[in-house]
N, C-alpha and C positions, 0 to 999 in steps of 0.2 A: 505493500501500499504506499502510496505517494506521502511526502512529508509536509507539504506546506498547509499549514491551517489557516483558516480564513473564519472571520464572523459569517454566519449565513444565515443573513435574516429572511424568512420567507413571507411574502405576501402573495396571494393568488392572482395569477399573471404578470408577476414579474419578481427580479431578485435586487436585493439591495446588499452590497458588502461595505461594513465599514471599517476602518483601521483606528486604532489608537493606541499606541505605545504606551503611553500613560496609564492607560486602562486595564490593558492586556498584555505587556512585557513584551517579549519577543516578537519579532514577526514571525517565525518559523514555529511559533508554540503560539499561536490563535484558535482557541476551542470554540466548535460548531455552538451556539445558544439553543438550537434545538433541531431536529432533522425534518425537512423539508420532502415529501414525500412525490417520489414521479407524480403519481398518480393524482395527486394532488394540483401542483405544479402544471402537469401536461396536460388536464381535462379536456381542453377544447384546443381550436386551431386558434382562436382568439389568445389565450393563456400562453400558447406558445410562442406566438409571434412577440407578445410581450416580452418573453423571457430573452428573446435575439437582439430587441431593442435596448435591453439590459446589458448585453455585451458591447454593444455601441456606445454607450451612455459613458463605461467604464473609460474611454477613451478621454473622457473630462476630467477625470480623477485632477485634485489640485497639484499633487507632489510631482505627478508624470510630467505636466506643463510648466510648474514652476521651476524643478531642479534641469528643465530642459534648458528652460533659459540661462541656468547657471552655468550650464556645458558649453554656453556660446564663447565662455571665458577661457576656457582651455587653450582655444587657439590665437587668441589673443585679437579676434576680431571684434569683441565686446570687453569694454575696460569693467572694474569694479564700481564704477561711479553710477551711481542712479541720482535719478529726482528727488529721491526719498532719502539718499546717503550713501555710504558703500557698503556694498554688500560682496559676498563670493570672493573674497582675497583670496582664500585657500586656491579654489579652482584656478584664477588668474596669477596665482604662482605656480600653478601643477604642483600642489602639494596638497591633495583632497584630504578634507576632517571625514574619517571613518564615522565619527559620531554625528555627524550633520543630522537634524531630524529630517530636513527634504531628501537627501540621498538616501535615508532609509524608508521614504514615501515613496520615490521614484522607485526604488526596487520592488519595493510589494505591489506599488500599482501596475504593472506589468502584470506581475504574477496573477492579480486581481483578474486584469481581463483573462488570464489564461484559464482561471478558474471557471469562471464565468460560461467561457466556451466551453470547456471540457464538463461541466454538468449539462450541457447543452447538446453536445456531441454523442455523450453516453445514451441520451435519453432518446436520439434520433436513429439510434444505433440498434437501439435494444427492440423490444416486441411490446409496447406500449402501444394501446389502440388510442390515435387521437382523433377523435370524431371532427370531420370538417378539414381535416388536414390530406390533400393529395400524398401520392406516393411521390411524383414530381416536387412539389412545394419541401416535401421533407428532406428529400435529397439536395434541395438549393437550400435549406436553412444549416443542413450540416457543413455543408461547403461552405458559407458564408462564416458559418463558427470557426471553421478548420482554418480560415483564411486569416481570422484574425490572431487564433492560436501562431499560426505559423510567424504573423509580423511581432507579436508579444515576444514570442521566443529569439528572433532573429536582432530583434531593438536589445533585449538582454544580453546577447550575444556579442554583440557589438559593442556594448558598454561594458560590460564586465568579463567577458573572455576574451582570449587572443584569437581573435576571427580571421586574422591575417596569416594563421599558421593551420593548416589542415593537418600535419604531424601533431599539433600540441595535445596534450592532455587536459589543457583548461580549456573545456567548454563551460557550460552551464548547466544546472539541474535543471533536467527537462521534465516536464509535466504532462502525462498522456491520459490521465484518468481523474475525475471528480477526486479532493482531498478527503478522505474520511476517516483518516485513523493518522498515528504518528508514525515517524521512522527516520532514521538519519543517511538520507540519500545522499550519495557521491555527484561529483559533478559531470557529465558526461563529456567523452572527448569533443574536440571542436566537428573533428569530420561526423561524429554520431549527432551532436546537435544538428549541424546542416542536413545530414539526411531524415530527420524530422521536418523539416521546415520546408525541404522539398519536395516531400510525400505530401504534407499539408496543402503546397501551394499546387503540386500535379491536379488532386484532388478538386480544389478547387477551380483551378483552369479546365476542368471538364465538366464541373456539376455546378458550378455557380451561378445565378440569374446571368440571363444574357447580356440585360441592361438592368440597372440600379437607379435609384432615385435619389436625389441629392442626400448626401450623408451615409447612402450604402454603398455596399462593395458588390462588384459583379466579376466576371473570366476576366474580362479584361484588365481589370484591378489585379487579378490575381496574375496574369501574364507580367503586366508592368512591375510588380514584386518582385517575380522571379528574376526580372530581368536585372535588377539592382542586386538581387542575394549572389547572382552568376558573378556577377561584376566584381564582389567581392571576394568569390570565390576564384578569382584570375579565370574563369570560363568566359575567356573574350567571344567565341564565338556564338556560344550561347544567348550571351547578353545583348550582344549586336543584334541578334535575330528575333528575340523576345521585345527589344525596344523599338526596333523599326517595325514590326506589326503593331505595336501598341501606335506608335504614330501614325502607320497607314490605314489605322480601322477605322478612324473618323467619328469614335465616340467622342474624344477629348478633342479639343481644338484649342491651338497656340493662337492666341488674339491677337492683332493687329498694335494694340496698344499694351503694353505688359500692364500698365495702370489697373487696366478692366481686371486682373487677377484680384488684386486687393479691394476696389473700391464693391466687389462681388461678392469676395470672401469666398466663403464655403459653396455659395451658389455656382459659380465660376463654372463653365465648361471645361475649363484647361486644367482644372482641380480633378485628380484622381480619386482621393481621400484627403477630407479634412472632416472633422467632426462636426455635427450640428451643434450650435452654440446660440443659446437664446438668453438674453439678460432675465433675471442674474442668476439663472441656472446653467450659465456657459461655461466660458474659459476665462478666468479673471486675467490673466497674464500668459498671452500665448506668443510663442516664439521666444524672442529678445526683447519682448514689448519692454520691460522694465530698464533695461541696460544702455547705457552711452554707447557709442561706436569705439573700438580701441585704434590704435594707432595704426595697425598694420591694415586694417579697413579703410581707414580715411586715406592712407600713403597709396594704397592699389586703385581707389576711387579715382584719387586727385591725378593719378599718373594715366588712370584711362581717356582723359578728355584733355586737349591742351597740354602745358608742362606740367612736370610732377611737383609743382609748387604755387600753382594759380588758383587752386579751388578756394572756393567761401563759404563756409558752413552757414551763413544766415541766408545767403539767395541761392546756394546751391551751384552758382556758375562755378565752370573750372572742373565740376564731378563728372562722373560718370552718371547720366540720368535717372538710375534706377537707384544710385545711393541719394542724388537729391532729392529724389522724389521722397525716399524714405526719412530723411534725417536733417535736410535743409531747415533752420530752426524759425524762417520767415513763413513756411509754408506747411509748418506743424501746429496742430490748434493745441492751446497750453494743455488740454487733458489728455492728449495722445503721443505719447513718446516714439513710436514708430510709425509711419503712415501705412505701412504693410498692415497695420491694425488699426482704421480709420473708425470704427464703430463707436459712437459714444454709449455711454452707459444708461438705457433707457429701457426699462422694464417691458419685457414682451416684446422687444425688438433684437433683431440679429445683432450677435456680439463678435469681439474676434474670434479666431481658431486656427489651430496650429495646421499648418500646410504638411502635413505628413509625405504625400507625393503627390506630383503634379506632371503635367505634360513636358514643360519646359526641362524636367532634370531628365527625361526619357531622351530627347534630344542629345543631351552632354552623355548620357551613358554610351550611347550608341556610337557619339564620337571617340570617346576612349576606348571603347573596346576596338573600334575598326584602325583606331589609330595605332592599338600595341599590336594588331594581328601584322601588319604591315610593315614593310622594311626601311622605307622611305616616308615621305608625306601623302598618306591616303586621302584624296581626292574626296571619296563620301564623307569622312570625319570632318574635314575640313569645311565641306558643304553645311552642315548640320550644325557647326561650331558658327557658322555665319550667320545662319538661319536665325541664332538667338541674339548674335550681336546685333545685326540689322535688324532684328526686332526692338530694340533697345535705341535704335538712333545711332549707331556705331557704324564705320566703315568694315571692310571685309578685312580680317586678318591673313597675313601672308608669311607664315612661317619657311622656312627653308629646309629644316630637318625634323626627323620623327620627335626629336626630344623638344626641340622648340613647341611645334603643334601639341605635345602631352601638355608642357606647362602651361599654353594657351587655354588648354582645355580645364587645367585645373583652375587658374585664375579666372575665366570666364564662369564655371561653375560658383566660384565663391562670388561673384559679384552676381550672379542670377537668384542666388539660395541664400543669401545671408540673413541670418535673422530668422530662418523658418525652422527647420527640424536639425540645425547643426551638421549638415551633409560636409561643409568646407573642412572640420573637425578630422572628420574622418578619411576624407581625399587628403588631408596631409598625412595621416598615419600611413596607408595605404602608399601612397608616393613615397613615403621614407622607408618603408618595408621592402618595397620594389626597387629602391636605389635612386631613385630618379628627384630626389630632396634630402637633404641633411635638414632634420625637423630642430635640430640645436639652432641650426643658423637662421633659420625662419621664426623660432623663439627659443630665447636665450635660458629660461627658466626650465626648458625640459632638455635634462642631462641624460637620462636611462630610458629604455625600453620599459622597464618597468609604469613609466607616466603617459604609456599610450593607452591604458584602460583603467577604468576606476576599481577600487578598493572593494569588497562586500562590506557592507554595513557590519558593524560589532553586534548588534542586535542579531543578525541575520546567521552568523557564526554560534553565536550562544546559543541559537534555539535548533540548530542542525548541526551536530555533530559530525556529520560525511561532509561537512560543506569546507572547502578548504581555500585558507586566504589566497588573494594573488599577490607574487613576488614583490617585493619592496615595501609593503605595508605590514 
């Protein structure tokens, strides 16, 4: 029986999970208040759909999103300076605090998604008869849950496991069944972790809905997510193929004006997955919302247009248009810290939401994968890179070597995705491991490969005797 225990509070038709370290102690030793029987929860199709909605709702959890914002400090793209004071100095200096309550919540929130998904997957695979639920929809629900389980495991792996080394023993604790007991579970290897992730993604690609409503996942989203996973696994051919299929599917649209992505938020048809967020029950601090940009991002955005020192932080002149839009102080409302999240806090209205996956990233995944497969400058890779640059109002890039092209793709990805789900940090890590950059030269406070992943929270270790801490912590 798996080890991760959560408070399970059942109400007919939905699942609610709550975490409170002050109340319950170690994350990995949370006891169920009472059992919720499958027969009660899944007594009809409406209640079953409500359980699925509960899995999606878990992506709005506070620490998952708050600490994602903090992780933008690891790369130096954002600083520890906020409009509310100084926060996250340990991450900004790449010496992560293992007792940070936000780290604890970040870790447990991803497992909360997995636990909700597992409860639903188990029911869909069982022999429970659910009135009104067709066989086809039952399979789709399982696929949506398995896709979210794959995403939860993948985001845990890239934060807490040596995701960049397929031969490493330091993967994550994987959860395939609902947790109803206690055990000391060891970490799976990195390859074993990826195997489960890929299995779930393949199932979702085959069985998830062909078309999904706003805030929901489809088989096309599964394909996009697998492209991302394969890029991390250095499967360049697979990543390029699936990214291109996603681009060409027509399901998602690369808007001519990049600003529309942010003014529409999670409703944009460029978005592959972003949780529904309605104030006050939405995401309070999406992406890097709280933090001011760091010098590395400012310098890159300044160099992108004009000279390397002509940027004006007030007007945005001399900066990359995407940076100017997000952070020029004269055009950012006083109650909005980052124009990528422009929605005011009004009851019942759309709020900011984390962009977990969107089409612009697929263009750059394709570009990198194709570039790595080629001996020289790959024309298709360059074309997709320039699609993103041109959309931002920039001229075509003109690299003369493969190395130049790869670095241009990395930097373009930083300018396209800064302040969202922290992809630029993981690109830094991957490029460093692959020998394309020296990460210490990019950020002097990173002096050891031990700093490439997060430590496990102390409470997680005390709750699971089988869990081994990451090196250096």
